[in-house]
C-alpha positions as CSV (number, residue, x, y, z in Angstrom):
1,X,-93.1,-158.6,7.6
2,X,-94.6,-156.6,4.7
3,X,-95.8,-157.7,1.3
4,X,-95.8,-155.5,-1.8
5,X,-97.8,-155.8,-5.0
6,X,-97.9,-153.5,-8.0
7,X,-101.6,-153.3,-9.2
8,X,-102.5,-152.1,-12.7
9,X,-101.0,-151.9,-16.1
10,X,-100.7,-148.4,-17.7
11,X,-101.7,-146.8,-14.4
12,X,-100.6,-148.4,-11.2
13,X,-100.9,-148.5,-7.5
14,X,-98.3,-149.8,-5.1
15,X,-100.0,-151.9,-2.4
16,X,-98.3,-152.5,0.9
17,X,-99.7,-155.2,3.2
18,X,-98.3,-155.4,6.7
19,X,-99.2,-155.3,10.4
20,X,-98.7,-152.7,13.1
21,X,-97.3,-149.9,10.9
22,X,-100.1,-147.4,10.9
23,X,-98.2,-145.5,13.7
24,X,-95.3,-144.9,11.3
25,X,-97.4,-144.2,8.2
26,X,-95.6,-140.9,7.6
27,X,-92.4,-142.8,6.7
28,X,-94.2,-144.4,3.7
29,X,-95.5,-141.2,2.1
30,X,-94.2,-141.2,-1.5
31,X,-91.0,-139.1,-1.8
32,X,-92.5,-136.9,-4.5
33,X,-94.8,-135.6,-1.8
34,X,-92.2,-134.9,0.9
35,X,-93.0,-131.2,0.7
36,X,-96.7,-131.5,-0.1
37,X,-99.7,-130.5,1.9
38,X,-101.8,-133.4,3.0
39,X,-105.6,-133.6,3.3
40,X,-107.1,-136.5,5.2
41,X,-110.7,-137.6,4.5
42,X,-112.2,-140.1,7.0
43,X,-115.5,-140.8,8.7
44,X,-116.7,-140.2,12.3
45,X,-116.2,-143.8,13.4
46,X,-112.8,-144.3,12.0
47,X,-111.6,-140.9,13.2
48,X,-112.2,-141.9,16.8
49,X,-110.1,-145.0,16.4
50,X,-107.2,-144.3,14.0
51,X,-107.1,-140.6,13.1
52,X,-104.8,-139.4,16.0
53,X,-102.4,-142.2,15.2
54,X,-102.1,-141.1,11.5
55,X,-101.9,-137.4,12.4
56,X,-99.1,-138.0,15.0
57,X,-97.1,-140.0,12.5
58,X,-97.5,-137.4,9.7
59,X,-96.5,-134.6,12.1
60,X,-93.5,-136.6,13.2
61,X,-92.3,-136.5,9.6
62,X,-93.0,-132.8,9.1
63,X,-96.4,-132.8,7.6
64,X,-99.3,-130.6,8.9
65,X,-102.4,-132.4,7.6
66,X,-105.9,-130.9,7.4
67,X,-108.8,-133.1,8.2
68,X,-112.3,-133.6,6.8
69,X,-114.5,-135.9,8.8
70,X,-117.7,-137.1,7.1
71,X,-120.6,-139.0,8.6
72,X,-120.2,-142.7,8.2
73,X,-122.5,-144.8,6.0
74,X,-123.0,-145.6,2.3
75,X,-125.9,-143.3,2.2
76,X,-123.4,-140.4,2.4
77,X,-121.4,-141.4,-0.7
78,X,-123.3,-138.8,-2.7
79,X,-122.7,-135.8,-5.0
80,X,-123.7,-133.6,-2.1
81,X,-121.0,-134.9,0.2
82,X,-118.6,-134.8,-2.8
83,X,-119.2,-131.1,-3.1
84,X,-118.5,-130.6,0.6
85,X,-115.1,-132.3,0.2
86,X,-114.3,-130.3,-2.9
87,X,-115.1,-127.1,-0.9
88,X,-112.9,-128.3,1.9
89,X,-110.0,-128.8,-0.5
90,X,-110.5,-125.3,-1.9
91,X,-110.7,-123.6,1.4
92,X,-107.5,-125.3,2.5
93,X,-105.8,-124.4,-0.8
94,X,-104.9,-127.9,-1.7
95,X,-103.1,-127.8,-5.1
96,X,-102.3,-130.2,-7.8
97,X,-99.0,-131.1,-6.3
98,X,-100.5,-132.0,-2.9
99,X,-101.7,-135.3,-1.5
100,X,-105.0,-136.6,-0.2
101,X,-105.4,-139.6,2.1
102,X,-108.5,-141.8,2.3
103,X,-108.7,-143.3,5.8
104,X,-111.6,-145.7,6.2
105,X,-113.7,-148.3,4.4
106,X,-115.1,-148.5,1.0
107,X,-117.3,-145.4,1.3
108,X,-114.4,-143.2,2.3
109,X,-112.2,-144.7,-0.3
110,X,-114.6,-144.2,-3.2
111,X,-115.7,-140.6,-2.4
112,X,-112.1,-139.5,-1.6
113,X,-110.8,-141.1,-4.9
114,X,-113.6,-139.4,-6.8
115,X,-113.0,-136.0,-5.3
116,X,-109.2,-136.4,-6.0
117,X,-110.0,-137.3,-9.6
118,X,-112.0,-134.2,-10.4
119,X,-110.4,-131.6,-8.2
120,X,-107.9,-129.4,-10.2
121,X,-108.1,-132.0,-13.0
122,X,-106.8,-134.7,-10.7
123,X,-104.5,-134.9,-7.7
124,X,-102.8,-137.9,-6.1
125,X,-104.4,-139.8,-3.3
126,X,-103.4,-142.7,-1.2
127,X,-105.7,-145.2,0.5
128,X,-105.5,-146.6,4.0
129,X,-108.4,-149.1,4.1
130,X,-109.7,-150.2,7.5
131,X,-112.2,-152.8,6.4
132,X,-111.6,-156.2,4.8
133,X,-113.8,-155.5,1.8
134,X,-112.0,-152.2,1.1
135,X,-108.6,-154.0,1.5
136,X,-109.3,-156.7,-1.1
137,X,-111.8,-154.9,-3.4
138,X,-112.5,-151.1,-3.3
139,X,-108.9,-150.0,-3.0
140,X,-107.7,-152.4,-5.8
141,X,-108.1,-151.5,-9.4
142,X,-108.8,-147.8,-9.5
143,X,-112.6,-147.7,-9.9
144,X,-114.4,-145.2,-7.6
145,X,-118.1,-144.7,-7.4
146,X,-120.8,-142.4,-6.0
147,X,-124.4,-143.2,-5.3
148,X,-127.4,-141.3,-6.6
149,X,-131.0,-141.1,-5.3
150,X,-131.8,-143.8,-7.9
151,X,-129.1,-146.4,-7.5
152,X,-125.9,-147.3,-5.6
153,X,-122.6,-146.8,-7.5
154,X,-124.4,-145.2,-10.5
155,X,-121.7,-142.6,-11.1
156,X,-118.1,-143.9,-11.5
157,X,-114.7,-143.3,-12.9
158,X,-111.2,-144.6,-12.7
159,X,-108.6,-142.9,-10.5
160,X,-105.8,-145.1,-9.1
161,X,-104.4,-144.4,-5.6
162,X,-100.7,-144.0,-5.9
163,X,-100.3,-146.2,-2.9
164,X,-102.5,-148.4,-0.7
165,X,-101.4,-149.1,2.8
166,X,-103.1,-152.1,4.4
167,X,-102.4,-152.6,8.1
168,X,-104.2,-155.8,9.1
169,X,-104.2,-154.7,12.7
170,X,-107.0,-152.2,11.8
171,X,-109.3,-155.2,11.3
172,X,-109.4,-155.9,15.0
173,X,-111.1,-152.5,15.6
174,X,-113.9,-152.9,13.0
175,X,-117.4,-154.2,13.8
176,X,-117.6,-158.0,14.4
177,X,-119.3,-158.7,11.0
178,X,-116.5,-157.0,9.2
179,X,-113.8,-158.9,11.1
180,X,-114.9,-162.2,9.4
181,X,-112.0,-162.5,6.9
182,X,-113.7,-165.2,4.9
183,X,-116.1,-162.7,3.5
184,X,-118.5,-163.0,0.5
185,X,-116.0,-161.1,-1.5
186,X,-113.4,-163.7,-0.8
187,X,-116.0,-166.5,-1.6
188,X,-116.6,-164.8,-4.9
189,X,-112.9,-164.8,-5.8
190,X,-112.9,-168.5,-5.0
191,X,-115.9,-169.4,-7.1
192,X,-114.9,-167.4,-10.2
193,X,-111.1,-167.8,-10.2
194,X,-109.3,-169.8,-7.5
195,X,-111.2,-172.3,-5.3
196,X,-108.1,-172.7,-3.0
197,X,-109.1,-169.5,-1.1
198,X,-112.3,-171.3,0.0
199,X,-110.4,-173.8,2.1
200,X,-108.6,-171.1,4.2
201,X,-109.6,-170.9,7.8
202,X,-108.1,-168.1,9.8
203,X,-108.9,-165.0,11.9
204,X,-107.5,-161.7,12.9
205,X,-105.6,-163.5,15.7
206,X,-103.3,-165.2,13.0
207,X,-101.4,-162.1,11.6
208,X,-99.0,-163.8,9.2
209,X,-101.6,-166.1,7.7
210,X,-104.0,-163.3,7.4
211,X,-101.4,-161.0,5.8
212,X,-100.6,-163.7,3.2
213,X,-104.3,-164.4,2.6
214,X,-105.1,-160.8,1.9
215,X,-102.1,-160.7,-0.4
216,X,-103.4,-163.7,-2.3
217,X,-106.9,-162.2,-2.7
218,X,-105.4,-158.9,-4.0
219,X,-103.3,-160.9,-6.5
220,X,-106.5,-162.6,-7.7
221,X,-108.2,-159.3,-8.5
222,X,-105.0,-158.0,-10.1
223,X,-104.8,-161.1,-12.3
224,X,-108.4,-160.8,-13.4
225,X,-108.3,-157.0,-14.1
226,X,-104.8,-156.6,-15.6
227,X,-102.4,-159.5,-15.8
228,X,-104.8,-162.0,-17.5
229,X,-107.3,-159.5,-18.9
230,X,-106.6,-160.6,-22.5
231,X,-107.9,-164.1,-21.8
232,X,-110.2,-163.5,-18.8
233,X,-113.0,-160.9,-19.1
234,X,-112.7,-158.6,-16.1
235,X,-116.5,-158.4,-16.2
236,X,-116.6,-161.7,-14.2
237,X,-115.9,-159.6,-11.1
238,X,-119.5,-158.5,-11.4
239,X,-120.7,-162.0,-10.3
240,X,-123.4,-161.3,-7.7
241,X,-123.3,-157.5,-8.1
242,X,-126.2,-157.2,-10.6
243,X,-128.7,-158.4,-8.1
244,X,-126.7,-157.3,-5.1
245,X,-126.7,-153.6,-6.0
246,X,-130.4,-153.7,-6.6
247,X,-130.9,-155.2,-3.1
248,X,-128.6,-152.5,-1.5
249,X,-130.5,-149.7,-3.2
250,X,-133.9,-151.2,-2.3
251,X,-133.0,-151.6,1.4
252,X,-131.9,-148.0,1.5
253,X,-128.4,-149.3,2.4
254,X,-129.6,-151.2,5.5
255,X,-128.3,-154.4,3.8
256,X,-124.5,-154.2,3.7
257,X,-122.5,-154.7,0.5
258,X,-121.2,-158.1,1.7
259,X,-124.7,-159.2,2.6
260,X,-126.1,-158.0,-0.7
261,X,-123.3,-159.7,-2.7
262,X,-123.9,-163.0,-0.8
263,X,-127.6,-162.8,-1.7
264,X,-127.0,-161.8,-5.2
265,X,-124.5,-164.6,-5.9
266,X,-126.9,-167.1,-4.3
267,X,-130.0,-165.9,-6.2
268,X,-128.2,-165.8,-9.5
269,X,-126.7,-169.3,-9.1
270,X,-130.0,-170.8,-8.0
271,X,-131.6,-169.3,-11.1
272,X,-128.9,-170.4,-13.5
273,X,-128.9,-173.9,-12.1
274,X,-132.7,-174.1,-12.5
275,X,-132.2,-173.1,-16.2
276,X,-129.5,-175.8,-16.6
277,X,-126.9,-173.2,-17.3
278,X,-124.9,-174.1,-14.2
279,X,-123.7,-177.5,-13.1
280,X,-126.0,-179.2,-10.7
281,X,-124.9,-178.9,-7.1
282,X,-123.0,-175.6,-7.6
283,X,-125.8,-173.6,-5.8
284,X,-125.7,-175.9,-2.8
285,X,-121.9,-175.6,-2.6
286,X,-122.2,-171.8,-2.6
287,X,-125.0,-171.8,-0.1
288,X,-123.1,-174.0,2.3
289,X,-120.0,-171.8,2.0
290,X,-121.9,-168.6,2.7
291,X,-123.8,-170.1,5.6
292,X,-120.5,-171.3,7.1
293,X,-119.4,-167.7,7.4
294,X,-122.8,-166.7,8.8
295,X,-124.3,-164.9,5.8
296,X,-127.9,-165.4,5.0
297,X,-129.2,-165.4,1.4
298,X,-132.8,-164.4,1.8
299,X,-134.3,-161.1,0.8
300,X,-137.8,-160.0,-0.2
301,X,-137.3,-158.1,-3.4
302,X,-140.5,-156.9,-5.1
303,X,-140.7,-158.0,-8.7
304,X,-141.8,-154.7,-10.1
305,X,-138.9,-152.9,-8.4
306,X,-136.4,-155.5,-9.6
307,X,-137.6,-155.2,-13.2
308,X,-137.5,-151.4,-13.2
309,X,-133.9,-151.5,-11.9
310,X,-132.6,-154.3,-14.0
311,X,-133.8,-152.5,-17.2
312,X,-131.4,-149.6,-16.5
313,X,-128.4,-151.7,-15.3
314,X,-125.0,-150.5,-16.3
315,X,-124.1,-153.9,-17.8
316,X,-126.4,-153.3,-20.8
317,X,-124.7,-153.1,-24.2
318,X,-127.4,-151.8,-26.5
319,X,-130.4,-154.1,-26.0
320,X,-128.3,-156.9,-24.5
321,X,-127.8,-157.4,-20.7
322,X,-124.5,-159.1,-19.8
323,X,-124.8,-161.1,-16.6
324,X,-122.2,-163.3,-14.9
325,X,-123.1,-166.8,-14.1
326,X,-121.1,-169.9,-13.1
327,X,-121.0,-172.9,-15.4
328,X,-119.4,-174.5,-12.4
329,X,-116.9,-173.5,-9.8
330,X,-113.9,-171.6,-11.3
331,X,-115.8,-171.4,-14.7
332,X,-117.7,-168.1,-14.8
333,X,-119.2,-167.0,-18.1
334,X,-121.0,-164.0,-19.5
335,X,-124.6,-164.8,-20.3
336,X,-126.3,-162.4,-22.7
337,X,-130.0,-161.7,-22.4
338,X,-131.9,-159.6,-24.9
339,X,-134.0,-156.9,-23.4
340,X,-137.2,-158.5,-24.6
341,X,-136.3,-161.8,-22.8
342,X,-135.4,-160.3,-19.4
343,X,-138.8,-160.7,-17.8
344,X,-139.0,-164.4,-18.8
345,X,-135.4,-165.1,-17.7
346,X,-135.8,-163.6,-14.2
347,X,-139.4,-164.5,-13.4
348,X,-138.4,-167.7,-11.6
349,X,-136.6,-165.7,-9.0
350,X,-139.9,-164.5,-7.7
351,X,-141.8,-167.8,-7.7
């Protein structure tokens, strides 16, 4: 069984969701690249598990891929690593008609997509995500980011993968915390758009249910970004990320993206409920849901550091910061805060 979704509007990705097909991935390479050279970018952990399978399949279909293996970890999603990948493309004479494959999680997807976007004014890439968050978030929608010494995801652009290949069997080889398929990202989709996903209980041992669940989550993000974007502001997808990205940066990436998002959603909802912007009880519902999937929502974030970071947040429009809060479950809204009011608005987080 394999599901297929077209993601995007003017620019599009074709997303394939199936199981046990990584060994035959060469069969699915887009026909326009049947004579192309292929460069694979992956990390040292994923390479040990999946790289030989992908190489063998590509060689079976006549490709001779070249390989770039980066060190794993979000701290390596930097302009320095980007320049190494660009150098690798150049040395191996990758041209505009060739193809790049991102094999790994969100870090690999983002930096590979970014390199593909700027090399030779843009070349095609496909994504093979191997973590749950990358399957339902990073690889969907075209946004790719790099970190700077100052902030996570501070540099970004849009470059759609031509195809995304999601083999759910790869989840069984990821670290335990990444196997939990009811992740904070899925919880976010439930609270901002479709609460039905919150009632799903499954694991990697239920392949058909898991496949359909991932498909449902991808459709939610596609609906928000593209299908219903005229009536739903895509900015609602930033629920939890304003505070979450500050936490990730402050922790020097020791706090995972999922953990930071869980904390960010909880802190923001606790604050908005205290200010009577959110229906009473919403914070407790969110807290219980996050704790049920073993995510804690505590983090010691220094006030001065928070204020310095929030004042340069990318969701500023002039002197107005747009933050996402919940009026109640399935009813997110953009709350606008004038720069002069930010200190007063957020001070209760630190009491």
